[in-house]
C-alpha positions in Angstrom: 50.4 -30.9 30.8 52.6 -33.9 30.1 54.9 -35.2 32.8 57.2 -36.6 30.1 60.4 -34.8 29.3 62.8 -35.8 26.5 66.4 -35.0 27.4 68.3 -33.3 25.8 65.5 -30.9 25.2 65.2 -29.2 21.8 66.9 -32.1 20.0 64.5 -33.6 17.4 64.2 -37.3 16.6 65.2 -37.7 12.9 64.6 -41.4 12.6 61.8 -42.5 10.3 60.8 -45.7 12.2 60.4 -46.2 16.0 60.5 -49.8 17.4 59.3 -50.3 20.9 58.9 -53.3 23.1 57.9 -53.9 26.7 57.7 -56.5 29.5 54.8 -58.8 28.8 54.2 -62.4 27.7 57.6 -64.0 27.3 59.3 -60.6 27.8 59.2 -60.7 24.0 59.2 -57.0 23.3 61.7 -56.1 25.9 64.3 -58.7 24.8 63.8 -58.0 21.1 64.6 -54.3 21.6 67.6 -55.0 23.8 68.9 -57.5 21.3 68.5 -55.1 18.4 70.3 -52.3 20.3 73.3 -54.5 20.8 73.3 -56.1 17.3 72.7 -52.8 15.4 75.2 -51.0 17.7 72.6 -48.4 18.3 73.7 -45.3 20.2 71.8 -43.7 23.1 70.3 -40.4 21.9 67.7 -39.5 24.4 66.6 -40.1 28.0 62.8 -40.2 28.8 62.1 -38.6 32.1 58.8 -38.6 33.9 57.4 -38.2 37.4 56.0 -41.7 36.9 59.4 -43.3 36.2 60.2 -45.9 38.8 63.0 -45.2 41.3 65.6 -47.6 39.9 68.9 -47.4 38.2 71.2 -50.0 36.6 74.3 -50.2 34.5 74.8 -51.2 30.8 78.3 -51.4 29.2 79.7 -49.8 32.3 77.4 -46.8 32.0 74.4 -45.7 34.0 71.2 -47.0 32.4 68.0 -45.1 33.3 64.6 -46.7 33.1 63.5 -45.3 29.7 65.9 -44.4 26.9 65.9 -43.9 23.1 68.6 -45.4 21.0 69.2 -44.6 17.3 70.8 -46.7 14.5 70.4 -44.8 11.2 66.7 -44.4 10.3 65.6 -46.6 13.2 65.0 -45.5 16.8 64.6 -48.1 19.5 62.7 -47.4 22.7 64.2 -49.3 25.7 61.9 -49.7 28.7 63.8 -51.5 31.4 61.2 -51.3 34.1 57.4 -50.9 33.9 55.9 -48.0 35.7 53.8 -48.7 38.8 50.5 -50.2 37.8 48.5 -47.2 38.9 50.6 -44.9 36.7 50.8 -47.2 33.7 47.9 -45.8 31.7 48.8 -42.1 32.2 52.5 -42.7 31.4 52.0 -44.6 28.2 49.2 -42.2 27.0 51.7 -39.3 27.4 54.4 -41.3 25.8 52.0 -42.1 22.9 51.3 -38.4 22.5 55.0 -37.6 22.3 55.4 -40.3 19.6 52.6 -38.7 17.6 54.4 -35.3 17.8 57.9 -36.8 17.2 57.5 -36.9 13.4 58.3 -40.6 13.0 56.8 -42.1 9.9 56.0 -45.6 11.3 55.9 -47.3 14.7 56.4 -51.0 15.4 55.2 -52.2 18.8 56.5 -55.7 19.8 54.6 -58.0 22.2 54.0 -61.6 23.0 51.0 -63.7 22.2 49.9 -66.8 24.2 51.3 -69.8 22.3 48.2 -71.8 23.2 46.2 -69.6 20.9 48.2 -70.6 17.8 45.9 -72.1 15.1 48.4 -72.5 12.3 52.1 -72.5 11.5 52.5 -68.7 11.8 55.1 -67.4 14.3 53.2 -64.2 14.9 50.2 -62.1 14.3 50.0 -58.4 13.5 47.5 -55.6 14.3 47.4 -52.5 12.0 46.2 -49.0 12.6 43.9 -47.7 9.9 46.7 -45.4 8.6 49.1 -48.4 8.4 46.5 -50.6 6.6 46.0 -48.0 4.0 49.6 -48.3 2.9 49.0 -52.0 2.1 52.7 -52.7 2.8 51.9 -55.5 5.2 49.1 -57.0 3.1 48.9 -60.8 3.4 50.5 -60.9 6.8 48.6 -63.0 9.5 46.3 -60.7 11.3 45.2 -61.2 14.9 41.8 -62.9 15.0 38.8 -61.0 16.1 37.9 -61.3 19.7 41.5 -61.5 20.9 42.4 -58.8 23.5 45.6 -56.8 23.6 46.5 -55.4 27.0 49.2 -53.2 28.6 51.5 -50.7 27.0 51.1 -52.1 23.5 47.4 -51.6 23.7 47.6 -48.1 25.1 50.1 -47.0 22.4 48.2 -48.7 19.6 45.0 -47.0 20.6 46.7 -43.6 20.8 48.4 -44.0 17.4 45.1 -45.2 15.9 43.2 -42.1 17.1 45.9 -39.8 15.7 46.1 -41.5 12.3 49.7 -42.6 12.7 50.9 -45.6 10.6 51.7 -48.2 13.3 51.4 -51.9 13.9 51.7 -54.4 16.8 53.9 -57.4 16.1 52.8 -60.2 18.4 55.0 -63.2 18.4 53.7 -66.5 19.8 55.4 -67.1 23.1 55.5 -69.2 26.2 53.5 -67.6 28.9 55.4 -69.0 31.9 58.9 -67.9 31.1 61.2 -65.7 29.0 61.0 -66.9 25.5 64.0 -66.1 23.3 62.4 -68.0 20.3 59.5 -65.5 20.3 62.0 -62.6 20.3 63.8 -64.3 17.4 60.6 -64.5 15.4 60.0 -60.8 16.0 63.6 -59.8 15.0 63.4 -61.9 11.8 60.2 -60.0 10.8 61.7 -56.6 11.6 65.0 -57.4 9.7 63.0 -58.2 6.6 60.8 -55.2 7.0 63.5 -52.7 7.5 66.4 -54.3 5.6 69.0 -54.8 8.2 71.0 -57.9 8.7 70.9 -59.5 12.1 71.6 -63.0 13.1 69.1 -64.5 15.5 71.5 -67.4 16.4 72.3 -66.0 19.9 68.5 -65.9 20.7 68.0 -69.5 19.4 71.1 -70.7 21.3 69.7 -69.0 24.5 66.3 -70.7 23.9 68.0 -74.1 23.5 70.0 -73.7 26.7 67.0 -72.6 28.6 65.0 -75.6 27.3 67.8 -78.0 28.2 68.0 -76.5 31.7 64.2 -76.9 32.2 64.3 -80.5 30.9 67.1 -81.2 33.4 65.1 -79.8 36.2 62.1 -81.8 35.2 64.2 -85.0 35.1 65.5 -84.4 38.5 62.0 -83.9 39.9 60.9 -87.3 38.3 64.0 -89.0 39.8 63.3 -87.5 43.2 59.8 -88.9 43.2 56.8 -87.5 45.1 57.6 -85.4 48.1 56.9 -86.8 51.5 57.0 -83.4 53.2 53.9 -82.1 54.8 53.2 -78.3 54.7 50.7 -76.5 56.8 
């Protein structure tokens, strides 16, 4: 029996497309979803409750924000996952979430993640991975596909496997990202792809501006370190 409960109960998800992103390389998926919720003015439609949900709560726009929620903007649903479940619960939680997605009736699922920028071999900003059901539609034919031998891990992998086994049209959108920090440029690449795919207009300027500010801050910190010179402190 699944531990996941969708609240309010008995209310169906009418959206045709589900977009989900999670904490991972560059926090690409997480920030892409949060950005789209704000830009599309999506409305919270469901809470996702589970015995595996972490014991945290926060606020968003002066309202309580629970760890897992579904927002809706027209035909698009956005799954916001603020906090990952504890490591020992991750596999079971996301397998159950995947099963709910299978039964939700959505036509297509987009899973956003980050991809180590050091693996980039051309000018592409991302790679995609398609389930067999998605590949048969041939709607993403010609897009750069993740090279064989590369491993996908975490929530995106669990959900992708579940959707593959249940013959659901889905794909992972993996934007090249910095592995050592949050990378707004990677989120911008993901958002640009999604806006073209689903026909909504969203400016990625705030993400690019955030990336530039972060880069300037990091450059300033590096310059201060160089000016300070080698440390003479001894640690034991």
